[in-house]
N, C-alpha and C positions, 0 to 999 in steps of 0.2 A: 546550765545545763540546759534550761527553756530557751535562751538566746542562741545556743549553738543549734538547737533544735529549728528554731525560725529561720535561723541564716540558710541552713542544709535546704529547708522547704522553698525559700524563696530561689535558690540556685537551681532546684530542681523545677519549678515554675518557669522560669527563664529558660532554661533548656528546653522544656516543652514548648514555649512560643516559639522558638526557633525551629523546630521540628515542625510545628503546624506551619510556620513560613516558608520552609523548604516544602513542605508537602503541597502548599496551594501553589506556588511556584513551579513545582512539577506538573501539576494537574492543568495548571492553566498555559502551560507551553501550547504551542500551535500544534505539534504532531499528535500529542494526547488527544485532544479534542478533536483532532480531524480523525484520528482511529477510531473512536469512540463513536463518531457520527458515521463513518464507513461502516462500522459493524452493523449499528441500526439500520442503516439502508438496506444493506446484503440480508439482514435476517428479514426483513419487509419484503424484498425482492424474492427470496426464497419462499416465503407464504404465498404470493401472489401466482409464482411459478408453479408450485406445488398444487395450489386450487385449479391453475388452468389446464395442467396434464390430467389431475382428477376427473375434472368437472366437465371439461371441454373436450380436450385431444384424444383422452382415451376411448370416450363413448364415440368420437368420431371413427377413430380408427376401426373399432370393434363393430361399426355397423353392419357389415357384408357378413359377419359370422354371429353377431348378435349374442356375443359374450362381454361382460366387463371383466377388464383385467383384475380387478381389485379382488373380483370373486375367484378368481383362478387357484386352485390350492390341489395338494393330494396328500395322502396320508400315508405313513410309514409306522406301524404299529400302533402306539398312542399319541404319536408327533405328527402334527399339522405343518406343513410347508407352504406357505402363501407366495409361490412364485410370482404370481399376478401383481401383488403389493411390490413386490421386487422391480419387476418391469416397470411399475410406473415410477419408482424412484430413480432407475436407471435412465429413462426418459426425462426426467426432472432434471436431472444432473447433466444430461447432456444439452437441455435446453439453456440451463444458467452457465455453462462454460461456454457455449457459443454467444451467449449475451455478453457475458464479461470479454470474452476475446473479441467480438465485433463494436462491442460499446465503449471498453476502455482500453484494451490492449493495443488493438490496431490504431486508433486515433492517437493515443501517446506515443506510439512508434512513429506515425508518420510525423508528429508535430516535432518528435527529436532530430528525425531525419531532416526537416527544414528548417531548424536551428541550426544545426550542424553544416548543412552544405551552404549556407550562407555566410560562413566565416570570412572576415576580411582579412587577407594575408597580412596588411599593414598594422593589425592590431597583435598579431603574434608577436610575442617577446622572446628575447634571448639574453644570455648574461653576459655582460663585458669581461673578456677574460683578464684585463687589468685590476680593475675595481671591484668586480662580481655584481655590480647594479643592473638592475634589469631596464634592459632598453629594447627599442622596437628591432624587431628581427633584420629589417631592412636596412637600418642604420649603417652609415659609412664612418661615423665618428660617434665615440661615446660623448653623450651628454653631460655627464659627470667628472669624469677625469681627462677629456678631450683627446685620449690616444685615436689614430686612425685605425681602422677596422677593416679586414679584408671583405670584398665584395662577394658574398655566400649567395646572391641572387640567381646566378647562373646555372 
C-alpha cells in the first residue's frame, strides 16, 4: 500500500513538472512578454497624459475664465455630479487616442504600405497544374515535372 502511494505521488510530481515547464514556455514566448511590456508602457503613458491634462492643459484652457475644470460640479438632491473631472478625462482620452494614432497606427500603416508596395512580381508563386509544386509565377516550365506552362504574364 505504501509503495503504491509513493508511485502515485511520483507520477503527480512528474505531471506537475510538465505543467510548470509548459507554463514557463508559455510565459517566455515573445508575444506574451511583448504584451506585458506594452501594457506597462501604456499605463505609464496614461499616467503622464492624465497629469499633463490635469496640471498643465486644463489650467491653460481655463485662464480666461479663471475656473479649474476639476472643480466644476452641480448638485441634484444629495448627489454631486463632477462634470469638470469628466471633462478632464475626456480631454485625456482624446490626447491618448491622438498619440496612439499618430505615433503607433500611422507609422505602422505607412510601414506596411512600403513593405507591400515593393513586392517583386518575380517572387510571386503559383502551383504547377501537373504536379502541384510551388513555382515562380512567371515560369514557362515547371522545375519539378518539366511540363511546359502557358505564358500568363500577358
